[in-house]
C-alpha positions as CSV (number, residue, x, y, z in Angstrom):
1,M,95.0,110.3,94.8
2,Y,94.7,107.6,97.7
3,R,91.6,107.9,99.8
4,N,91.3,106.7,103.4
5,T,89.9,103.6,104.3
6,M,91.3,103.1,107.4
7,R,88.9,104.6,110.5
8,C,91.2,107.2,111.8
9,S,91.0,111.2,111.0
10,E,92.5,112.5,107.9
11,E,95.2,113.9,109.6
12,D,96.5,110.8,111.4
13,Y,96.1,108.9,108.2
14,Y,99.0,111.7,106.5
15,A,100.8,111.2,109.5
16,L,100.7,107.5,109.1
17,V,101.6,107.8,105.1
18,C,104.6,110.2,106.0
19,A,105.9,107.9,109.1
20,V,105.6,104.9,106.6
21,E,107.5,106.9,104.1
22,R,110.3,108.0,106.7
23,Y,110.4,104.1,107.8
24,L,111.0,102.9,104.4
25,N,113.3,105.7,103.5
26,I,111.5,106.3,100.4
27,A,110.0,109.7,100.8
28,D,111.6,111.0,97.6
29,D,110.5,108.4,95.6
30,P,107.6,106.3,97.4
31,D,106.6,102.6,96.1
32,W,102.7,103.4,96.7
33,K,101.8,99.9,96.2
34,I,104.1,98.8,99.2
35,I,102.8,101.5,101.4
36,C,98.9,100.7,99.9
37,A,99.6,97.0,100.9
38,I,101.1,98.1,104.4
39,I,98.5,100.7,105.6
40,G,95.5,99.5,103.7
41,I,94.6,102.2,101.3
42,E,93.2,101.8,98.0
43,E,94.0,103.9,94.7
44,E,91.3,105.8,93.2
45,E,90.5,105.7,89.8
46,D,90.2,109.0,87.9
47,V,87.1,109.4,86.3
């Protein structure tokens, strides 16, 4: 899972993720490394 490192609400954050997916036209198979780089999120490691 990914965590919000931006200063916005969770609703705005996930709306942005969806917008990025739509923009890149990869909603069915998103490349999270690219999305993370664009919107500044970090992958949480499962402990």
